[in-house]
DRENGUKOL-910985 format. One record per residue (C-alpha): residue in three letters; x, y negated, z. Coordinates in steps of 0.05 Angstrom, whole numbers, plus 32768, in hexadecimal, padded with zeros to 4 digits. Layout:
BEGIN
ALAXYZ ...
REM end
This chain:
BEGIN
UNK7D96845D72B9 UNK7DD0846C727B UNK7DF9847E72B6 UNK7DCF84B772CF UNK7DC084CD7289 UNK7E0D84D27280 UNK7E1284F672BF UNK7DDB852B72A8 UNK7DFE85387269 UNK7E39853F728A UNK7E1D857672BA UNK7DF785977275 UNK7E3D85967257 UNK7E5985B17294 UNK7E2C85EF7290 UNK7E3485F87249 UNK7E7886087254 UNK7E7186317289 UNK7E42865D7269 UNK7E758661722B UNK7EA686717255 UNK7E8386A57279 UNK7E6C86BA7231 UNK7EB586C47219 UNK7ECD86EB725C UNK7E918718724E UNK7EA1871C7203 UNK7EEF872B7217 UNK7EDC87637244 UNK7EAB877D7215 UNK7EE4877E71E2 UNK7F1A87997214 UNK7EEC87D5722B UNK7ED987DD71E2 UNK7F2387DD71C9 UNK7F31880D720D UNK7EFD883F71F7 UNK7F13884471B0 UNK7F5B884971C8 UNK7F42887F71F4 UNK7F1588A071BC UNK7F538893718D UNK7F8688BF71C1 UNK7F5388F371CE UNK7F3B88FF7180 UNK7F8988FE7173 UNK7FA0892D71AB UNK7F6A896671A5 UNK7F83899F716E UNK7F47899B7142 UNK7F4889787105 UNK7F0B8941710A UNK7EF5890F70D3 UNK7EBA88E270D9 UNK7E9188C3709B UNK7E658889708C UNK7E2788967071 UNK7E3A8899702E UNK7E6988D27046 UNK7EAA88A97041 UNK7EE388B8706B UNK7EE8887970A1 UNK7F1688A370D3 UNK7F4588DF70DF UNK7F6888F87113 UNK7FB1890F7119 UNK7F9489577115 UNK7F7C894570D3 UNK7FA9891B70BA UNK7FD8895D70C0 UNK7FB3899470A9 UNK7F96896D7066 UNK7FCE894C7055 UNK7FA489087050 UNK7FC288CF7078 UNK7F8388A67099 UNK7F9C8865706E UNK7F938896702D UNK7F5388B57042 UNK7F3388737051 UNK7EF5886B702E UNK7EFC88AE700B UNK7ECA88DE6FFD UNK7EC989117031 UNK7EC389467007 UNK7F0089356FDC UNK7F2A89307019 UNK7F0F89717038 UNK7F11899B6FFC UNK7EF889E0700F UNK7EF78A266FE3 UNK7ECF8A636FFB UNK7EF48AA86FF7 UNK7EEC8AAC6FAD UNK7F0A8A676F9E UNK7EC58A4D6F98 UNK7EBA89FD6FAB UNK7E8F89FC6FEC UNK7E6789BF7002 UNK7E7F899F7043 UNK7E4E89AA707B UNK7E55895D7083 UNK7E1D895E704B UNK7DEC897D706C UNK7DFA895370AE UNK7DF489167083 UNK7DB689287059 UNK7D9189567093 UNK7DA9893570D4 UNK7DB5897570E6 UNK7DF18994710B UNK7E0E89C470DF UNK7E2E8A0B7106 UNK7E738A2270FC UNK7E888A3770B6 UNK7EB58A7970B8 UNK7EF68A797095 UNK7EEE8A417063 UNK7F328A2E7036 UNK7F5089F5703D UNK7F7389CE7005 UNK7FA3899F701E UNK7FBB89656FF0 UNK7FF989866FE0 UNK7FD289C16FC8 UNK7FE589F06FFE UNK7FAD8A167022 UNK7F978A377062 UNK7F548A517083 UNK7F2C8A1F70B6 UNK7EE98A2270D0 UNK7EBB89E670D0 UNK7E7E89C370EE UNK7E5E898170E6 UNK7E2F89587106 UNK7E0F890F70F9 UNK7E1488D17113 UNK7DD888A2712A UNK7DD2885B713C UNK7DAA88437175 UNK7D628850714F UNK7D798894713C UNK7D8B888070FA UNK7DBE88AB70D2 UNK7DFD887970CD UNK7E3488B470C1 UNK7E4C88F370D5 UNK7E87891670FA UNK7EA8895870E2 UNK7ED589897109 UNK7F0689BC70ED UNK7F3C89EA7104 UNK7F748A1170E7 UNK7F648A5D70F3 UNK7F9B8A7670C4 UNK7FBD8AA37101 UNK7F758ABC7112 UNK7F668ACE70D0 UNK7FA78AEE70C1 UNK7FA38B0D7103 UNK7F558B2870F2 UNK7F778B3F70B5 UNK7FAE8B6870CC UNK7F798B8870FB UNK7F458B9A70CC UNK7F838BB270A4 UNK7FA08BD570E6 UNK7F5D8BF970F3 UNK7F578C1770AE UNK7FA28C2970AD UNK7F8D8C5870F6 UNK7F4A8C6C70CE UNK7F718C867097 UNK7F9E8CA170CD UNK7F6D8CC770EF UNK7F528CE170B5 UNK7F8B8CFD70A0 UNK7F9A8D1170E1 UNK7F518D3470E5 UNK7F648D5770A0 UNK7FA88D7470B3 UNK7F898D9570F9 UNK7F4F8DB270CD UNK7F7B8DD37096 UNK7FAA8DE270D0 UNK7F7B8E0870EE UNK7F648E2370AA UNK7FA38E3B709A UNK7FB18E5A70E1 UNK7F708E7F70EB UNK7F6C8EA470A7 UNK7FA48ECF70B6 UNK7F8F8EE070F6 UNK7F4A8EFB70E2 UNK7F5F8F3670CC UNK7F9C8F3C710B UNK7F568F377130 UNK7F338F6D710D UNK7F628F9D710E UNK7F628F997150 UNK7F208FA4715A UNK7F258FE07133 UNK7F698FF77159 UNK7F398FF5719D UNK7EFD90277175 UNK7F3C90527179 UNK7F46907F71B8 UNK7F8D908571C0 UNK7FAB90A47206 UNK7FEE907A71F2 UNK7FF390407225 UNK8028901B7202 UNK7FFA901B71C1 UNK7FC18FFD71F4 UNK7FF28FCD7210 UNK80048FB671CA UNK7FBB8FB671AD UNK7FAC8F8271E8 UNK7FF08F5871EB UNK7FD48F4D719C UNK7F8E8F4171AD UNK7F9C8F1371E7 UNK7FCA8EEB71BC UNK7F9F8EE67180 UNK7F688ECA71AE UNK7F968E9771CD UNK7FA38E7C718D UNK7F5F8E747177 UNK7F538E5271B5 UNK7F8C8E1871AA UNK7F6F8E147165 UNK7F218E07717B UNK7F4A8DD571B6 UNK7F738DAF7177 UNK7F318DA87153 UNK7F068D937190 UNK7F498D5D71A3 UNK7F2E8D3C7163 UNK7EEA8D3C7172 UNK7EFD8D1871B6 UNK7F208CE77190 UNK7EF18CD77169 UNK7EBC8CDA719B UNK7E938D0A717A UNK7E9B8D4671AA UNK7E548D6571B7 UNK7E308DA271D6 UNK7DF68DCD71C4 UNK7DCD8DD271FE UNK7DA18E13720E UNK7D7F8E29724A UNK7DAD8E647265 UNK7DC68E8972A5 UNK7E018E6B72B9 UNK7E118EB872E0 UNK7E0C8ED57299 UNK7E418EA3727C UNK7E6F8EAC72B8 UNK7E728EF172B0 UNK7E768EF47268 UNK7EB88EBC727A UNK7ED58EED72A8 UNK7EDE8F247273 UNK7EF58EF9723C UNK7F2B8EE3726C UNK7F398F2D728B UNK7F738F3C7262 UNK7F9D8EFC7272 UNK7F908F0972BA UNK7F9F8F5672C2 UNK7FDF8F46728E UNK7FF98F1C72D2 UNK7FDE8F5772F9 UNK7FB38F257320 UNK7F7B8F327359 UNK7F3B8F11733F UNK7F078EFF736F UNK7EC58EF5735A UNK7E848EDA737D UNK7E458EC9735C UNK7DFF8EC07373 UNK7DD18EF07370 UNK7D988EC9734F UNK7D9F8EAE7309 UNK7DB58E667306 UNK7D978E4472CB UNK7DB38E0372AD UNK7DB08DE2726D UNK7DF28DEF724D UNK7E1B8E027212 UNK7E2F8E457215 UNK7E718E4671E9 UNK7E878E04720D UNK7E788E1D724F UNK7E998E5D7244 UNK7ED78E337222 UNK7EDA8E0A7268 UNK7ED58E437297 UNK7F028E72726A UNK7F3B8E3A7270 UNK7F388E2A72BC UNK7F3D8E7B72C4 UNK7F758E7F7290 UNK7F958E5072AB UNK7F928E6D72ED UNK7FAC8EA872D0 UNK7FE58E7E72AB UNK80008E5172E6 UNK800F8E897316 UNK80448EB9731C UNK803A8F047312 UNK80058F27734D UNK7FE78EE57362 UNK7F9A8ED87379 UNK7F5E8EB9735C UNK7F148EA5737F UNK7EE58EA27345 UNK7EA58E89736A UNK7E618E647359 UNK7E318E4B7394 UNK7DEC8E2B738A UNK7DDF8DEC73AD UNK7DA48DD073CF UNK7D9E8D7F73CA UNK7DAF8D7A7416 UNK7DE98DAD7418 UNK7E358D9C740E UNK7E608DA473D8 UNK7E818DDF73D2 UNK7ECA8DE373E2 UNK7ED38E2173B7 UNK7EE98E5573E4 UNK7EC28E9E73DF UNK7EA58EBD7416 UNK7ECB8EF67449 UNK7EA08F2D741C UNK7EB78F1D73D8 UNK7ECB8F5073A6 UNK7F198F5B73A0 UNK7F268F7E735C UNK7F698F8F733F UNK7F7F8FC07309 UNK7F548FCD72CB UNK7F158FB472F6 UNK7EF88F7072FF UNK7EBB8F76732E UNK7E8B8F407337 UNK7E628F367384 UNK7E228F167387 UNK7E058EE873C0 UNK7DC88EC773D5 UNK7DB68E7A73CC UNK7D8A8E4473EA UNK7D488E4573CA UNK7D578DF273C9 UNK7D758DF57388 UNK7D948DBA7369 UNK7DDE8DBF7356 UNK7E0F8DFF7343 UNK7E598DF57358 UNK7E8A8E227339 UNK7ECC8E29735C UNK7F0D8E4B7336 UNK7F508E517371 UNK7F878E6E7364 UNK7FC98E7E738C UNK7FEE8E5F7357 UNK80258E2F734D UNK7FFE8DF57366 UNK7FFC8DAF7349 UNK80228D787364 UNK7FFC8D337386 UNK80248D04734C UNK80018D387316 UNK7FB28D357331 UNK7F9E8CFA7314 UNK7FBD8D0972D3 UNK7FA08D4B72CD UNK7F658D3C729E UNK7F898D097270 UNK7F958D217233 UNK7FDE8D4B7220 UNK7FE88D437268 UNK80148D87727D UNK80288D8972C3 UNK80638DB272A5 UNK80888D8A726D UNK80CC8D8F7242 UNK80F78DCE7246 UNK80DA8DDE728E UNK80928DF0726E UNK808E8E41726B UNK80428E48725D UNK802C8E227224 UNK7FEC8DF9720C UNK7FE08DC171ED UNK7FC98D9C722C UNK7F808D917213 UNK7F628DCB723B UNK7F4C8DA4727A UNK7F438D617251 UNK7F108D8E7228 UNK7EF08DA37266 UNK7EE78D5F7289 UNK7EC28D4C724C UNK7E978D88723B UNK7E838D8D727C UNK7E688D437290 UNK7E4C8D4B7245 UNK7E238D737273 UNK7E178D4872A9 UNK7E508D6F72DC UNK7E8C8D5C72F4 UNK7ED38D817303 UNK7F0B8D71732B UNK7F4D8D927342 UNK7F668D97737D UNK7FAD8DB7739A UNK7FD48DB173DA UNK80138DAB73AE UNK80438DD17387 UNK80498E167399 UNK80058E1B73BC UNK7FCE8E25738E UNK7F978E027370 UNK7F4C8DFA7364 UNK7F198DE27334 UNK7ED68DCD734B UNK7EA58DC67312 UNK7E5D8DAE7327 UNK7E2A8DBA72F5 UNK7DD48DA47302 UNK7DAA8DD97300 UNK7D6E8DDC72D5 UNK7D248DC572ED UNK7D0A8E0C72D2 UNK7D348E3372F9 UNK7D138E6A72D2 UNK7D298EB872C4 UNK7D5A8EBE7292 UNK7D4D8EE2724F UNK7D7A8F1F7243 UNK7DB78F167231 UNK7DD98F2E71F4 UNK7E038F6D7200 UNK7E528F7771FA UNK7E788F8E71CC UNK7E598FDA719C UNK7E148FAF71A6 UNK7E0E8FBE714F UNK7E129004715B UNK7DD3900F715F UNK7DA7904B7132 UNK7D90900A7109 UNK7DD18FFA70F8 UNK7DD9903570C3 UNK7DAC90187099 UNK7DBD8FD67093 UNK7DEE8FB6705B UNK7E1D8F867067 UNK7E488F64702F UNK7E8D8F467040 UNK7EA68F167005 UNK7EEB8EFE701C UNK7F258EE96FE8 UNK7F598EFE7017 UNK7F598F4B700E UNK7F788F5B7053 UNK7F388F387078 UNK7F068F59704A UNK7F218F9C7059 UNK7F278F9E70A1 UNK7EEC8F7470A9 UNK7EC48FB0707A UNK7EED8FE770AB UNK7ED88FCC70E5 UNK7E868FBE70C9 UNK7E91900470B7 UNK7EA1901C7100 UNK7E638FF37114 UNK7E3E902170EF UNK7E288FF570B5 UNK7E308FFC706C UNK7E578FCE704C UNK7E6C8FB47001 UNK7EA78F8A6FFF UNK7EB28F586FC1 UNK7EEA8F1E6FB9 UNK7ED38EE66F8E UNK7E938EC26F89 UNK7E7C8EDD6F3C UNK7E8E8F1F6F51 UNK7E628F1A6F9D UNK7E278EFE6F77 UNK7E1F8F356F44 UNK7E288F6A6F80 UNK7DFA8F4E6FAA UNK7DCE8F596F7A UNK7DD98FA16F7C UNK7DE58FAE6FBD UNK7DB18F7E6FDA UNK7DD08F747021 UNK7DA28F61705E UNK7DE88F36706C UNK7E278F15704F UNK7E678EFA7074 UNK7E7B8EC7703D UNK7EC88EA5703B UNK7EB78E5E702B UNK7EFE8E567001 UNK7EF08E8D6FCB UNK7F098E856F8D UNK7EE78E6F6F4D UNK7E9F8E5E6F73 UNK7EAC8E4B6FB5 UNK7E8A8E646FF8 UNK7E4F8E296FF5 UNK7E3A8E3A6FAA UNK7E358E7E6FB9 UNK7E0C8E776FF3 UNK7DDE8E456FC9 UNK7DD78E756F94 UNK7DCC8EB16FBD UNK7D928E896FDE UNK7D768E7E6F96 UNK7D698ECC6F8A UNK7D228EE76FA3 UNK7D388F266FB1 UNK7D738F0F6FE7 UNK7D4D8ED07000 UNK7D4A8EF77044 UNK7D958F0A704D UNK7DBB8EF37080 UNK7DED8EBE7066 UNK7E2B8EC07096 UNK7E688E8C708F UNK7EAE8EA9709E UNK7EE48E6B7093 UNK7F158E5070B3 UNK7EF38E0E70B1 UNK7ED68E0070F7 UNK7EC98DBC70F8 UNK7E828D977106 UNK7E828D8070B6 UNK7E918DC570A0 UNK7E578DE370C9 UNK7E258DAF70B4 UNK7E3E8DBF7067 UNK7E328E127072 UNK7DEA8E04708F UNK7DDC8DCF704B UNK7DF28E097020 UNK7DCF8E43703E UNK7DF38E5B7077 UNK7DCE8E7A70A9 UNK7E0B8E7B70D7 UNK7E4E8E5970DE UNK7E8E8E8970F9 UNK7ECF8E707102 UNK7F088EA470F0 UNK7F208EC6710C UNK7EDF8ED47124 UNK7EC18EE77164 UNK7EA88F31715B UNK7E7A8F2D7199 UNK7E528EF17175 UNK7E5A8F197138 UNK7E348F587150 UNK7E068F337174 UNK7DF18F0F712F UNK7DEC8F537110 UNK7DD18F7C714A UNK7D938F427142 UNK7D8C8F5770FC UNK7D8E8FA37105 UNK7D5C8F9E7139 UNK7D278F737109 
REM end
């Protein structure tokens, strides 16, 4: 019996020993696994670039990785059991102490987002910019037992951002100074050109049989116009760089625009002894467009054709209305086109397809052509097919860039073609027709429109401190049949206007004593001058200058040298009232 009991006890002891051994093995494996995981976590945290600090539920540090030690200047041994805010001391931009996001993580149990660009004060007092975020640590029951805070050094990023902001400010300031310089340059160049253009217009009214004098007059007129266009290009360049290029659309007949463009380019074409072949549809081509900008585009294309061609060349200027199922036009005029030489530029008309969709305008020439490698860059700003010392034809390299921008603002396209150097070139413009392609209104008449009987009783006042500009403009207006009074400063103009009671007044903006804006405001306050048409005549032509004129009470804003056809149109409308 005793022997049996001893045997059972021995077996029980063996089982207990086996179980104990098994438990020890499981524990050793668990400890080993825990050690491996802990080591893996330590190595992982040590290897990442972000600083990592963990704290217990009381906010005291119980772990730091190597990056945190490097950034804070604290070793893990020194930091253990220290308050987290003491080890990770941060300030805001003003130098005020900031509360760690770990506080919210421990208090509210929420993950706090990355805080942007705090200033970390290291143990040695050095500073750097950091971003940080924190999250709570929970046990199996969900209770908060601590938190972990992750932060990174963003000092270089902050420096780069600061430098970028400085560069942006410097660039904006440079652009502002550039715009001011271009506006001032344009203003200073426009003012002396104004009396020159007036004098040329006066000479046109004097019938001279001497062809040499006529030639000199035409050359001066042509060069003044070219300089005025160059100055407009400079201002448009400024608008492009600021993405402020705008158009003012209205319903218009494109045929009328193209005819006027031919007349505008006539002197340059004739100066080169070129033949111009013009072919336009018989019916109106109604589009929604800006007449000034469209004339600028097609005038540039015609002028380029005339300039980039040896004497006695040929130019084809054609327009074609296309139906929706028609192939794109290649820009070649029909066999019956009108050939014009010498002093006459004619226009032929051809019928168009009644199914209207768009219009294609082509300017083709027999000029110097365009090299294949230059075609892709032709519409880029400042690009010149001719460059350096070989350039003979001038220009700023802005005309085609502006043309492309203006055509695209009209919802159209422009392209260039050339078979190569010496083989001529072709520019094709496509524009959408207006949905209502009705009959156009009566176009404004050309030169001499103001010479009507009504002009005899129309009083016009010219106010300009430039005596040459005032006298030449006054002479021109008198030739047109207007009664004129001249003043050279704001106060005397204000006094004279109350006596003269002008129907219209051309007012220079840069007057001494009282500038044109203030003069306009004071004239508007006088009941007897309430209906006087105020026309700003100035060298300032920026959009903000036009807005300022409008705000001061001006009805029109004309830039010097004044476009006389535009002025005549304004005064003719006044005379016909």
